[in-house]
C-alpha beads as a LAMMPS data file, in Angstrom:
LAMMPS data file: protein, C-alpha beads

90 atoms
89 bonds

1 atom types
1 bond types

-500.0 500.0 xlo xhi
-500.0 500.0 ylo yhi
-500.0 500.0 zlo zhi

Masses

1 110.0

Atoms # bond

1 1 1 242.590 436.148 277.399
2 1 1 243.264 439.282 278.076
3 1 1 243.566 439.962 282.546
4 1 1 241.942 443.359 283.360
5 1 1 242.634 442.972 286.549
6 1 1 245.400 442.544 289.289
7 1 1 244.476 439.021 291.354
8 1 1 246.325 436.494 294.377
9 1 1 245.479 433.297 294.978
10 1 1 247.143 430.786 297.753
11 1 1 249.014 430.956 300.761
12 1 1 251.985 431.025 302.362
13 1 1 251.316 427.844 304.083
14 1 1 253.675 425.067 303.658
15 1 1 252.636 422.695 301.064
16 1 1 251.613 425.719 299.233
17 1 1 252.502 428.635 297.128
18 1 1 251.270 432.279 296.717
19 1 1 250.150 433.443 293.268
20 1 1 250.472 437.317 292.246
21 1 1 248.663 437.530 288.886
22 1 1 249.233 441.843 286.765
23 1 1 247.934 442.524 283.960
24 1 1 250.741 444.127 281.851
25 1 1 251.965 444.873 277.666
26 1 1 253.345 442.763 275.909
27 1 1 254.874 438.525 277.509
28 1 1 255.049 436.289 279.908
29 1 1 257.453 437.362 283.153
30 1 1 257.508 434.924 285.323
31 1 1 259.486 435.319 288.676
32 1 1 259.986 432.579 291.501
33 1 1 260.994 432.326 294.793
34 1 1 261.274 429.414 295.921
35 1 1 262.409 427.212 299.550
36 1 1 263.219 424.309 296.450
37 1 1 264.248 426.885 293.370
38 1 1 267.783 425.071 292.965
39 1 1 265.846 421.456 292.582
40 1 1 262.758 422.440 290.715
41 1 1 262.692 426.076 289.951
42 1 1 262.354 425.279 286.200
43 1 1 260.202 423.128 286.399
44 1 1 258.035 426.003 287.873
45 1 1 257.971 428.077 285.555
46 1 1 257.299 425.311 282.696
47 1 1 254.051 425.128 284.802
48 1 1 253.912 428.637 284.940
49 1 1 254.107 429.038 280.560
50 1 1 252.440 425.907 279.886
51 1 1 249.074 426.759 282.148
52 1 1 249.659 430.366 280.571
53 1 1 249.133 428.920 276.719
54 1 1 246.356 426.943 277.950
55 1 1 244.479 429.793 278.938
56 1 1 245.610 432.134 276.021
57 1 1 247.388 434.198 278.438
58 1 1 250.139 436.494 276.405
59 1 1 251.064 439.208 278.309
60 1 1 251.453 439.211 282.603
61 1 1 253.457 439.454 285.345
62 1 1 252.782 437.137 287.780
63 1 1 255.012 435.909 290.490
64 1 1 255.558 432.311 292.742
65 1 1 256.014 432.317 296.611
66 1 1 255.924 429.002 297.186
67 1 1 256.538 426.896 299.764
68 1 1 256.784 422.921 298.352
69 1 1 253.641 423.402 296.277
70 1 1 253.329 419.790 294.095
71 1 1 252.982 420.920 290.495
72 1 1 248.812 420.371 290.957
73 1 1 249.302 422.760 293.086
74 1 1 250.412 425.334 291.289
75 1 1 248.735 424.628 288.671
76 1 1 245.566 424.783 290.044
77 1 1 246.668 428.368 292.101
78 1 1 248.330 429.835 288.673
79 1 1 244.279 428.829 287.068
80 1 1 242.642 430.014 289.277
81 1 1 244.558 433.347 289.821
82 1 1 244.002 433.624 285.668
83 1 1 240.723 433.308 286.046
84 1 1 240.187 435.993 288.428
85 1 1 241.969 438.449 286.662
86 1 1 240.639 438.333 283.893
87 1 1 237.286 438.851 285.484
88 1 1 235.859 435.940 286.270
89 1 1 235.813 434.937 290.226
90 1 1 236.769 431.528 291.254

Bonds

1 1 1 2
2 1 2 3
3 1 3 4
4 1 4 5
5 1 5 6
6 1 6 7
7 1 7 8
8 1 8 9
9 1 9 10
10 1 10 11
11 1 11 12
12 1 12 13
13 1 13 14
14 1 14 15
15 1 15 16
16 1 16 17
17 1 17 18
18 1 18 19
19 1 19 20
20 1 20 21
21 1 21 22
22 1 22 23
23 1 23 24
24 1 24 25
25 1 25 26
26 1 26 27
27 1 27 28
28 1 28 29
29 1 29 30
30 1 30 31
31 1 31 32
32 1 32 33
33 1 33 34
34 1 34 35
35 1 35 36
36 1 36 37
37 1 37 38
38 1 38 39
39 1 39 40
40 1 40 41
41 1 41 42
42 1 42 43
43 1 43 44
44 1 44 45
45 1 45 46
46 1 46 47
47 1 47 48
48 1 48 49
49 1 49 50
50 1 50 51
51 1 51 52
52 1 52 53
53 1 53 54
54 1 54 55
55 1 55 56
56 1 56 57
57 1 57 58
58 1 58 59
59 1 59 60
60 1 60 61
61 1 61 62
62 1 62 63
63 1 63 64
64 1 64 65
65 1 65 66
66 1 66 67
67 1 67 68
68 1 68 69
69 1 69 70
70 1 70 71
71 1 71 72
72 1 72 73
73 1 73 74
74 1 74 75
75 1 75 76
76 1 76 77
77 1 77 78
78 1 78 79
79 1 79 80
80 1 80 81
81 1 81 82
82 1 82 83
83 1 83 84
84 1 84 85
85 1 85 86
86 1 86 87
87 1 87 88
88 1 88 89
89 1 89 90
């Protein structure tokens, strides 16, 4: 899927995350800010890469601002942001 616009999904409330997705030219670049980065930073990145692979996204800048969200919440937020950035309004 090609991203045609930027999109933002989620919130900065406790146990949630704010996901921002932007079109890019050639690779998936993920930036994570998290209150639990030391423990779960790599797992968060792995989840985001997994969702990108599932949706066929090969070029994007993705910023995650995590406030302790569960993996399923992160996955849902990234999916919604990718669909919105691809032109499908969810």
